[in-house]
Every structure is written in structure tokens, then in C-alpha cells.
N, C-alpha and C positions, 0 to 999 in steps of 0.2 A: 670559691668552689674547692672542696676538699679532694684528696686523691681518689676516694671512692667514686665521687660524682664524675670526676674527670674520666675514669676508666669506663663508666657507664655511657657517657657521652661518646667516647671514642668508638665503642662497639656499635653505636647507632649511626655513625657518620655514613657508612655505605648505604643505609636505608634512606638517608635524607637526600641523596643525589637524585636529580630528576631522571626519570626513566622514559625513554622514547620507545613506543611500541604500538601494536595494533589492538583494536578492541576485540575482546574474546567472546563477548556475549552474542547471543543470537539476535536476529532482526525483530523489529516490531513495527506494525503498520497501524496508522490511525487516519481518520478523515480530518484533514486540516480545516477545510471549509466546504460548504455545500449550499446549493440553492434549489428550491422547489417552486414550480409554477403555482401561482395563487389559484384558489378555487378549483383545484384539480380533483376529479373524482377518484376516490381511493381504489387502488388495485385494478386499474383499467387495462393493464397490459398482460396478455395471457400467452401470446405466441410471438417470441422475439428472435431477432438475429443478433449475434455478437460479432463485433468488428474490432480488429486491432489495426490501427493505422501505422503501417511500417513497410519499408521496401524489402525487409528481411523476411522472406517467405516462411522460413522455418520458425522464426520467432512469432510471426503473425499467426500461424496455425497453432502454435503452442499456447499462446494467450487466449485465442478464440476458443480452443478446446477447454481450457481451464475455466473460463467464464461461463461457458455453456454447461459444464458439469456442475458448477456451483448453483446455477439457477435451476437446473434439473432436480437437484437435491431438495430444492424448495417447492417443487411441484409445478414449476413454470416450464412450458414447452419452449425450448431454445435450441437453435442450431447455429453452427459457426458459419460466418459469411462465405468462407472459401468453398463451402459445400453447395451454395445456392447462387453465388454471384461470381461472374468472371472478372478478370482484371479490367476488361473494357467496361463492364458494368460499374465498377468502382470509380472509374474516371468520369462517369456521367451520373450526377446525383439524381436527376429526373428519371433517367433510364433505370437506375437501380431501384428507386422508389416504386416505379410502376411495376417492376418485376416482383418486388416483395409483396406489394398489395395484391397483385394477381395471384400470388402464392398463398394468400391468407394470413400473412404476418401483420401484426399490428404495432410492433415497436422495434427499435434498434438500440442496442447498448454498445456504444462506441468508446474505445479506450485508446489513449496515446501517451507515450512517454514525453514528459515536458521538462524533466531535469534529472541529472545524475552527476553528483559531485562528491568529492572526497576532500575533507579539510581536517586541519589539526585542531584539537580541542584541549585546552589547558585546564587541569583540575588543581586548584590551589591546595597547599598544605594546610592542615588543621590541627588544632589542639583540642582535645576533648576534656572539658571541665576546667577547673581552676588551674592556671599555668603552674603555680608553685607546687601543687600536689600531683598534677598529672605528668609532669616532665620526669622521665622521658617515656614512660610506659604507654601512654595513650596518644602518641604522636602519629599522625597519618601524613606521610610525605606526599608532596605534589607530584604530578606527572603529566606528560603529554601523551595523547592518543589520537589515532585517526578515526574519523567518523564519516561513513558513507551514507549519503541521503539520496533516495530515489523518489521522485514525484511523478505520479500518473494522474492524468485528467480523465474523468469518465463523464460522458454525456449520454442521456437517454432521450430518444425522440419518439413521439407518438406519430405513427404514419397516418392514422385516421384524422387526427387534428392538425397534422403537418406543422408540429411545433416542438420545441425543446421543453421537456417536462421536469428534468432534473439534471443537475451537474454537480460534480464533486471533485475535490483535489485530495488525493491520498499521499501520505508521507511514510516511507519505509526507511527505518534507520538501521544501518549495519546488517543488511541481509547476509545470511551465510552463503547462499548461492543465488544465481539468477532464477533458478527453478523455485527456490523457496520464496523469493521475492514475488514471483508471479502468483504462487499459491496464496500468499498472505494478502496480496492486493485484491485478487478476485474474491477471496473469502470475505474480506471486510466490505467490499463494494456490494456483494450480494446481500449481506446482512443489512447494510444501510438501505438498500432498495426495498427490502422486506419491511424494515421498521418504518420507513417513510411511506409505505403503502403505494409504492410506484408500480410494483409488480404484483400479480395475483398469485399468492402462494397457497399451498394446501394446509400449511401449519403443521405438517407432519415432520418428516425426517429433516434434521438440521443439516446445514452445509458442513462438510468435513472440515476439521481444524488442522 
């Protein structure tokens, strides 16, 4: 290697060092897996109650309100469970069901957090193109970053049929805030329920993004 190449390599050495830091990008939510009851009549749920299973009352109300708003934007009549069911009702499934049926509700959209983890992700260094021609201008150094993954399970029950009609597991990667994670999850779930024809939507205003 001649002196010119040595000087160029020396200038690149700080960039080649592994960088440890946090992911700077915003979160993204997808449905990892889902299941739909076979032979299910399309869009048979019109009047539903949203439930978030949590002992944190503030979080419960926040999630239920968000899911309710998403469904309402799709033309579905939805109310949060905290507005129609007491804590005692929630502890007794049969009692809660009887109260909802008597109130004219035909479905329940229930969510719960099933996973929240942060892990290190290694991105290897790469060379773009032929090594002899690309060095050192197209070198991309490897680095370590943290990745936060939040998983939420959603189950939809038909009160009339007394059965589970849909379930899904969502995955949110690197949410900016807990609020944004909730918004992303409820938005993706609402759209999935509409696409799978689980809920009866008007086909009008779309859920806010």
C-alpha cells in the first residue's frame, strides 16, 4: 500500500469503530399472525365493547379509548368497557356477558400486552461493490443498536355465538412513546378487522394514521 492509500485508510479508522447507540427511527407495527373462525358470516359485529386487560386503570382507559375511536372511524358503534362494566363485572365473565347482551352489544374486542423487550441488534459492516475498486469510499461500518419490541394480543368474541371469531398478535418495533405504540397498534388492529370482515364498517372515513 502506498503512502496515499495509507493516509486515506487512516482517515477512515474512526468510522470503522463499532458504534453503540439507540435506534433513532420511529416505530412500526405489523400483524405477526392471525386466526379467523371458519365459515364466519362477514361483518357480523356492529355494536362492540373494547377491553384492555390491565390492572393499570389509566393505561386501561387509554387503550380502550384509542381502540374505540379507531373502530368508530370505520363506522362501528363501539364503547370502552370502563364505561359499561364495573370492576366486579370484569371479574365474572358470565355476569359481564349477560350485562353486555342486555345492553344490546354483540361483540367484544379485547387486547392485552403479552411482551415488551429490549435487545441489542448487530448490523455487520459491508463493502459496496468490488473490494478493490470500492475501498475505501463505499465502506459501511458495522454497529450495535438497541431494538424495543412490543407485542399485543387481540381477541374478538361474538356474544351472540358465544365464541372467539378472530385473534391476532401485533408486533411494534421501536415505538417512539407508549402513546404512539398504542395508536399504532389500535390503528393496525382496526384495519385488520375491517379487511377480514370481522366488523361491520361503513366503508367511509378511514381510521386516522
